[in-house]
C-alpha positions as MATLAB code, in Angstrom:
seq = 'MRPGDYLDSLKPLAMRFGLERMERALEAMGHPERVFPSLQVAGTNGKGSTCAMAAEALSRAGHRVGLYTSPHLVRFHERIQVDGVPIPDAALSEAVEEVRRACPWHEAGDESGRLTYFEFATLAALAHFRREGVGVAVLEVGLGGRFDATTAVTPRVTAVSRIGLDHVQLLGDSLAGIAREKAGIFKRGVPAVVAFAQPPEAMAALREEADRRGAPLHLAAPGWDGPVSLAGPHQRGNAALAAAALRQLDAAGVRVGEEAIASGIATARWPGRLEQVSGVLLDGAHNPDGAAALATALPLLHPGRPIEMVFGVLSDKDHRGILRALAPVVRRLHLVGPDSPRARDPATYRDLAAGLGAEVDVHARCKEAIACARARAADGGLACVAGSLYLVGEARRLLGGG';
ca = [
       5.102   22.806  -15.317;
       2.681   19.895  -15.095;
       1.695   18.960  -11.506;
       3.289   15.542  -11.869;
       6.539   17.167  -12.969;
       6.518   19.420   -9.915;
       5.995   16.481   -7.596;
       8.737   14.528   -9.376;
      11.083   17.448   -8.743;
      10.679   16.815   -5.003;
      11.762   13.170   -5.166;
      15.497   13.869   -4.764;
      14.762   15.410   -1.377;
      15.984   13.104    1.351;
      13.467   11.292    3.557;
      13.189   13.276    6.759;
      11.217   12.016    9.726;
       9.082   14.279   11.890;
       5.628   15.848   11.775;
       6.638   19.481   12.259;
       6.496   20.412    8.555;
       3.118   18.724    8.095;
       1.646   20.432   11.157;
       2.924   23.809    9.973;
       1.523   23.250    6.487;
      -1.883   22.044    7.693;
      -2.256   25.137    9.875;
      -1.300   27.381    6.945;
      -3.888   25.639    4.764;
      -6.680   26.076    7.301;
      -6.673   22.429    8.394;
      -8.372   20.662    5.492;
      -8.089   17.368    7.395;
     -10.579   18.586   10.011;
     -13.408   19.034    7.515;
     -14.106   15.292    7.268;
     -13.575   12.228    9.487;
     -10.853    9.756    8.513;
      -9.805    6.146    8.858;
      -6.011    5.733    8.943;
      -4.502    2.335    8.101;
      -0.916    1.217    8.767;
       0.798   -2.167    8.509;
       3.348   -4.098    6.472;
       1.123   -6.204    4.227;
      -2.536   -5.808    3.353;
      -3.052   -2.182    4.299;
      -3.817   -1.124    0.722;
      -6.328   -3.940    0.269;
      -7.911   -3.050    3.611;
      -8.197    0.585    2.516;
      -9.765   -0.397   -0.811;
     -12.406   -2.562    0.885;
     -13.160    0.088    3.512;
     -13.497    2.824    0.901;
     -15.857    0.731   -1.233;
     -18.010   -0.121    1.777;
     -18.231    3.529    2.803;
     -19.232    4.459   -0.727;
     -21.975    1.819   -0.721;
     -23.180    3.269    2.572;
     -23.845    6.517    0.713;
     -20.745    8.546    1.629;
     -18.611   10.581   -0.744;
     -15.254    8.921   -0.083;
     -11.693   10.154   -0.449;
      -9.014    7.453   -0.750;
      -5.292    8.203   -0.406;
      -2.843    5.358   -1.057;
       0.728    4.750   -2.165;
       2.681    3.942   -4.183;
       0.946    4.270   -7.534;
       1.332    1.590  -10.198;
       1.154    3.606  -13.421;
       0.256    7.258  -12.719;
       0.562    9.419   -9.620;
      -3.132   10.301   -9.935;
      -4.066    6.805   -8.690;
      -2.950    7.824   -5.200;
      -5.721   10.406   -4.745;
      -9.252    9.238   -5.521;
     -12.763   10.440   -4.793;
     -15.478    7.821   -5.178;
     -13.042    5.615   -7.075;
     -12.054    8.302   -9.608;
      -8.350    9.282   -9.709;
      -7.696   12.992   -9.378;
      -7.882   14.715  -12.799;
      -4.940   16.744  -14.128;
      -6.662   20.086  -13.570;
      -7.647   19.226  -10.002;
      -4.131   18.011   -9.212;
      -2.744   21.305  -10.543;
      -5.152   23.208   -8.280;
      -4.174   21.128   -5.260;
      -0.458   21.553   -5.914;
      -0.842   25.313   -6.298;
      -2.921   25.507   -3.125;
      -0.131   23.887   -1.130;
       2.524   26.093   -2.734;
       0.550   29.300   -2.029;
      -0.119   28.346    1.576;
       3.484   27.268    2.246;
       5.864   29.786    0.622;
       8.530   28.688    3.104;
       8.592   25.307    1.365;
      10.442   26.806   -1.615;
      12.167   29.695    0.147;
      14.376   27.828    2.582;
      17.050   25.169    2.343;
      16.278   21.518    1.779;
      16.148   20.652    5.479;
      12.997   22.734    5.940;
      11.188   21.835    2.739;
       8.277   19.449    2.413;
       9.199   15.989    1.174;
       7.567   14.338   -1.846;
       5.233   12.275    0.324;
       4.360   15.175    2.623;
       3.478   17.366   -0.353;
       1.419   14.566   -1.927;
      -0.472   14.051    1.344;
      -1.267   17.753    1.585;
      -2.443   17.797   -2.031;
      -4.747   14.862   -1.301;
      -6.271   16.572    1.737;
      -6.741   19.784   -0.229;
      -8.491   17.881   -3.018;
     -10.737   16.037   -0.584;
     -11.819   19.326    1.004;
     -12.452   20.922   -2.380;
     -14.499   17.899   -3.485;
     -16.577   17.865   -0.312;
     -15.842   14.286    0.725;
     -17.776   12.973    3.691;
     -15.056   10.602    4.903;
     -11.472    9.789    3.915;
      -9.456    6.567    4.058;
      -5.739    7.268    4.468;
      -3.041    4.655    3.919;
       0.193    5.189    5.838;
       3.175    5.455    3.516;
       5.984    4.183    5.754;
       6.036    3.177    9.402;
       3.459    5.206   11.261;
       4.902    7.335   14.053;
       6.411    9.957   11.742;
       4.372    9.328    8.608;
       2.803   12.401    7.025;
      -0.702   10.959    7.430;
      -0.195   10.840   11.206;
      -0.500   14.630   11.336;
      -4.211   13.930   10.838;
      -6.306   12.979   13.861;
      -8.501   10.190   12.487;
     -11.767    8.886   13.841;
     -10.368    5.309   13.841;
      -6.941    3.739   13.233;
      -6.167    0.237   11.970;
      -3.039   -1.895   11.630;
      -2.799   -4.783    9.182;
      -0.416   -7.718    9.514;
       3.128   -6.746   10.492;
       6.247   -8.281    8.969;
       9.857   -7.379    8.249;
      10.183   -4.640    5.647;
      12.059   -1.334    5.397;
      14.377   -2.691    8.089;
      16.996   -0.009    7.354;
      14.500    2.625    8.495;
      12.190    0.823   10.921;
      14.511   -1.709   12.564;
      15.046   -5.434   12.161;
      12.759   -6.753   14.914;
       9.025   -7.351   14.625;
       8.454   -5.718   18.005;
      10.342   -2.599   16.960;
       8.483   -2.347   13.661;
       5.169   -2.856   15.472;
       5.968    0.056   17.788;
       6.650    2.274   14.786;
       3.351    1.237   13.187;
       1.543    1.801   16.503;
       2.754    5.391   16.349;
      -0.572    6.136   14.642;
      -2.475    5.306   17.854;
      -3.922    8.368   19.583;
      -5.533    8.867   22.971;
      -9.226    8.079   22.855;
      -9.157    6.991   19.190;
     -10.202    3.346   18.674;
      -7.365    1.214   17.282;
      -8.197   -1.979   15.389;
      -5.493   -4.558   14.650;
      -5.465   -7.589   12.385;
      -5.819  -10.942   14.135;
      -2.915  -12.803   12.497;
      -0.013  -10.891   14.076;
       3.296  -12.488   15.076;
       3.232  -12.800   18.896;
       6.025  -10.275   19.503;
       4.304   -7.760   17.222;
       0.973   -8.246   18.957;
       2.561   -7.737   22.365;
       4.157   -4.476   21.200;
       0.870   -3.242   19.707;
      -0.945   -3.919   22.980;
       1.748   -2.143   24.981;
       1.688    0.911   22.720;
      -2.099    1.108   22.706;
      -2.109    1.044   26.503;
       0.693    3.616   26.731;
      -0.985    5.966   24.273;
      -4.476    5.550   25.706;
      -6.005    4.102   22.542;
      -8.862    1.596   23.022;
      -7.616   -1.577   21.303;
      -9.865   -3.911   19.296;
      -8.785   -7.192   17.724;
     -10.318   -8.049   14.344;
     -11.767  -11.495   13.698;
      -9.437  -14.153   12.210;
     -11.214  -13.982    8.864;
     -14.276  -12.916    6.896;
     -16.850  -15.595    6.117;
     -18.687  -13.831    3.305;
     -17.716  -13.212   -0.347;
     -14.386  -11.427   -0.900;
     -13.667   -9.953   -4.327;
      -9.894   -9.745   -3.892;
      -8.132  -13.030   -4.652;
      -6.086  -15.087   -2.207;
      -6.791  -16.603    1.213;
      -4.882  -13.802    2.951;
      -7.554  -11.333    1.827;
     -10.026  -12.857    4.295;
      -7.895  -11.482    7.120;
      -7.728   -8.072    5.432;
     -11.504   -8.157    4.952;
     -12.015   -8.927    8.639;
      -9.792   -5.971    9.549;
     -11.707   -3.655    7.213;
     -15.021   -4.823    8.690;
     -13.844   -4.298   12.274;
     -12.522   -0.817   11.464;
     -15.752    0.116    9.698;
     -17.807   -1.002   12.698;
     -15.737    1.289   14.894;
     -16.309    4.114   12.414;
     -20.032    3.438   12.587;
     -19.904    3.580   16.379;
     -18.051    6.889   16.087;
     -20.791    8.435   13.966;
     -19.759    7.598   10.390;
     -22.725    5.481    9.384;
     -21.895    2.235    7.605;
     -24.132   -0.767    8.151;
     -23.450   -4.466    7.843;
     -25.028   -4.655    4.388;
     -22.695   -1.951    3.064;
     -19.688   -3.606    4.718;
     -20.461   -6.954    3.121;
     -21.161   -5.366   -0.255;
     -17.923   -3.364   -0.196;
     -15.821   -6.399    0.675;
     -17.534   -8.417   -2.054;
     -16.909   -5.845   -4.803;
     -13.734   -3.881   -3.989;
     -10.916   -3.751   -6.545;
      -7.224   -3.262   -5.806;
      -4.952   -3.376   -8.869;
      -1.664   -5.252   -8.844;
      -2.606   -7.731   -6.130;
      -3.287  -11.178   -7.621;
      -4.780   -9.318  -10.581;
      -4.973  -10.850  -14.040;
      -4.269   -8.510  -16.954;
      -4.211   -9.937  -20.480;
      -3.733  -13.426  -19.071;
      -0.756  -12.464  -16.879;
      -1.044  -12.558  -13.077;
       0.303   -9.459  -11.311;
       1.167   -9.330   -7.622;
       3.501   -6.934   -5.794;
       4.851   -9.478   -3.250;
       7.712   -7.141   -2.361;
       8.663   -8.560    1.043;
       8.921  -12.095    2.494;
       5.448  -12.077    4.064;
       3.858  -10.882    0.844;
       5.808  -13.497   -1.106;
       4.646  -16.219    1.299;
       1.036  -15.126    0.748;
       1.518  -15.310   -3.013;
       3.203  -18.720   -2.747;
       0.216  -20.026   -0.769;
      -2.321  -18.514   -3.157;
      -0.831  -19.708   -6.465;
      -1.509  -23.460   -6.141;
      -4.928  -22.774   -4.627;
      -6.048  -20.384   -7.356;
      -4.270  -22.110  -10.253;
      -3.864  -25.773   -9.292;
      -1.573  -27.839  -11.475;
      -0.380  -24.933  -13.614;
       3.410  -24.440  -13.770;
       4.372  -20.856  -12.966;
       6.645  -18.784  -15.205;
       7.496  -15.854  -12.950;
       8.919  -12.517  -14.042;
      10.724  -11.336  -10.926;
      12.567   -8.168   -9.920;
      13.293   -6.318   -6.682;
      14.578   -3.018   -5.385;
      17.997   -2.963   -3.775;
      16.665   -2.261   -0.267;
      14.384   -5.309   -0.217;
      15.077   -8.746    1.259;
      15.487  -10.491   -2.102;
      16.769  -13.660   -0.428;
      13.709  -14.003    1.784;
      11.333  -13.231   -1.089;
      13.014  -15.749   -3.388;
      13.068  -18.452   -0.714;
       9.279  -18.111   -0.461;
       8.578  -18.055   -4.200;
      11.145  -20.375   -5.778;
       9.519  -23.632   -4.550;
       6.227  -22.858   -6.339;
       7.588  -21.684   -9.713;
       9.034  -23.539  -12.680;
      11.214  -20.728  -13.979;
      12.283  -17.304  -12.759;
      12.686  -14.627  -15.432;
      14.831  -12.062  -13.627;
      14.714   -8.386  -14.612;
      15.383   -5.065  -12.906;
      12.354   -2.863  -12.085;
      12.253    0.525  -13.790;
      13.775    2.394  -10.870;
      17.212    3.777   -9.967;
      16.878    1.670   -6.805;
      16.563   -1.587   -8.753;
      18.769   -4.520   -7.821;
      20.791   -5.835  -10.769;
      19.379   -9.326  -11.455;
      22.812  -10.591  -12.497;
      23.944  -10.164   -8.872;
      21.476  -12.749   -7.561;
      21.083  -15.113  -10.490;
      23.192  -17.796   -8.806;
      21.218  -17.422   -5.572;
      17.949  -17.909   -7.468;
      19.291  -20.923   -9.356;
      20.435  -22.467   -6.098;
      16.859  -22.470   -4.811;
      15.768  -25.012   -7.394;
      14.022  -23.015  -10.112;
      15.241  -22.614  -13.662;
      16.538  -19.077  -14.185;
      17.133  -16.626  -16.994;
      17.946  -12.901  -16.988;
      16.419  -10.186  -19.170;
      17.357   -6.586  -19.865;
      13.774   -5.295  -20.054;
      10.411   -6.125  -18.531;
       8.799   -6.395  -21.972;
      11.274   -9.116  -22.990;
      10.848  -10.988  -19.703;
       7.054  -11.021  -20.025;
       7.236  -12.203  -23.639;
       9.552  -15.054  -22.661;
       7.376  -16.036  -19.675;
       4.231  -16.064  -21.812;
       5.875  -18.137  -24.514;
       7.074  -20.736  -22.002;
       3.657  -20.774  -20.333;
       1.995  -21.762  -23.617;
       1.976  -25.414  -22.469;
      -0.741  -24.662  -19.924;
       1.393  -22.711  -17.507;
       0.769  -19.274  -16.047;
       2.879  -16.145  -16.514;
       3.171  -14.119  -13.329;
       4.940  -10.854  -12.407;
       6.034  -10.274   -8.796;
       8.723   -8.931   -6.482;
       8.161   -5.173   -6.768;
       5.211   -2.844   -7.174;
       7.406   -0.827   -9.552;
       7.792   -3.902  -11.740;
       4.081   -4.695  -11.493;
       3.233   -1.135  -12.487;
       5.493   -1.337  -15.526;
       4.017   -4.709  -16.488;
       0.469   -3.422  -16.063;
       1.224   -0.517  -18.404;
       2.811   -2.825  -20.987;
      -0.157   -5.200  -20.820;
      -2.709   -2.437  -21.261;
      -4.026   -2.462  -17.726;
      -3.470    1.210  -16.984;
];
């Protein structure tokens, strides 16, 4: 069985909160996470971009850097990288087998005691990083923070990007409640850095949790004044967060100077976020805050160009809030379902989309939607894909970007 197939076989397992399985597995594996220092990053929007900039800066400072992110756009291997190189097939097989050998109970018991897909992936990443001799790792939280698999690691520094409403079924429907879940990564004595542009109720909750957990709290600057390679004005806030977190890492003994920080921020890449592939703009924008950032960026980056947007969402996302943010800045919405069993049927919200002022059509497949958007954008417009990272990943594959 290929390693990807084995990991896919774990997907049907229900999401189960708690760190007990991770702690048991890490002990059985000889604690690979203790071999290298880590930066752990949580948040609703911008945490992946922050991780990408931090990892690039650390690499330019001379470190061998492990980067663990999620979800992937095209292949699982993107999630686990060392010095920017996705984990090769053979190395992924070794990592998967290492976890299976160390944790025979994972396959011996009933589903309630087995490792989840994300837990297993996290363990495989840590095993690979140890095997590759990384000097520092950057770990992106998958969901929430308090019970996320990455929180079984004790990092050298934690960071929280901007908080918004997302995954409300699991994390709650208040910004304060979501902030408390994200602040679950804070640990006593471990510096915690938070993005400047937080909603007031989220910021208050972060401060309270940092104080309760004994984590020294540091507020990042409002923005970064130097060059930023990632497109969009919102990336200046993410860059400022990355810089503040890296300075705390430097103070904690992981050397990364100002020149490396600036260079990393100026050169980092993060696919699927305001990325152009074959003339089509790709951006995940899978929650209202992300959609608002995209809506702000489009007229700034592409002034005067009418937007033909291929749009699709998963059923657990706030499609109304996302559409309300995007519809005013697009000429036409080309609705399509992402390639996922969790996709929302575009026919069920066509009328909603049309009522927001944009022209609307519905497509059966992403390939057809992109072709239609590109054809209609031939008058000087811009074809764009947004609404779901699953949809962006499919589009990127179709366009030859991965």
